[in-house]
N, C-alpha and C positions, 0 to 999 in steps of 0.2 A: 504494500500500500504506500502511496506517496502522500505523506502527511507533511504539510508545510505550515510552519508556525505563522500565525497572523492572517492566514488566508482560510476562507471557507472552502473546503474541498467539495468538488462536484462528484458526489458518490454515484449519481445516476450515470454519468459518463464513465466513471471508473468501473461500475458494475457491468456496463455494456462491454467494456474492454475485457473484463474478466470472462464474461460469457463468450466473447469472440475468441479468446485464447484457448478455450477448451476444444480439443479436436472432436469432430463429429462422431467418431467411433467410440469415444469414451463414455458418453451419456446418450440416452435415447431421445431426450428433449431438453432444450435449454432456452430460456427467454427472460427478458426483463418483465416483471409484472406490470400489466397495464391497469389493473384495478387498484393496487396499493400505493403505487408511486405518485408523488405530487411534484409536478415540474417546478413549482414555486419553492418547495423545500427540498433542496438537493443535498441536505446533510444526511439523508438516509436513502438507501435504495433497496428494493426487494427484487429477488430473482427467483424464478421457478426452474427447478432442475428435476429431471426424471432419470434415475439411474438405469443402467442396462438390466438390472434385476427388477425393474418396474416400481421402484420405490420413489415416491414424490417428496420433494422438499421445497419449502419456501424459505429462502435464506435472506437475512437482512445484512446489509453492508453499512457500517457506520464507522466512526472514528475508532471504535474499540476493535473492529475487525469483522469477520464473517461469523454469523450466528444463525443456527437453525431456529426458526420461529414457528414452523408448522410442518406437518407431514402430508399436506395436500397443497395443490397450487392455490395461490392467492389467499392463503389462510395463515394469519400471524398471531394466533392466540396460544400456541404451545411453546413457550419460551424455553430454550436450553440455556444453561449457564456456561456453556463451553464456547469460547471464541477461537476462531482459526485465523492465522495470518494471511492465508490465501485460500481461494476456492479449490485449487488443486490439492492442498493439504486435506481438506474435507473429503474430496472425492477419493483420494488415495486411502484414507482411513476407512471409508465406507467399503471400498473394494477389498481391503485387508480383512475387515470384519466378515464380509460375505465369504471370502475364501476360507477363513477359520471355521465359519459355520458349516460350510460344505465339507470340510475335512472332518469335522466332528460327526456330521451325518453319515459320512462314509465309514468312519470307525464304528458307529453304532450299527450300521447295516452289516458290516463284517462280523461284529460280535454276535448279532442275531443269527447270521448264517452259520457261524461256528456252533451255536447251540443246537441247531437242527440235526447235527450229525451225531 
């Protein structure tokens, strides 16, 4: 994030740049929220991201960083207390959690198949 002292950051523009930086193959859908953003108040931006695993996120960008504020597009009532420095950091963490979950499911299935014999 580019934080300049004494200047009001344009987080709408920065949010759009962050969205544009994400390669199309990494997420299923990405866009700046048209419902939640206020072009007059550029101190906060909301982005909608849909992961390849079909999980939806509404992410707020402010001076504090990127924060998940909802688990559906254009919904900002489920605040998380975790802030990320970049959108990529959030996406990589989500991908890591998905892989860990799949590994755990595979281990459970292997254990179940071992019990059948």
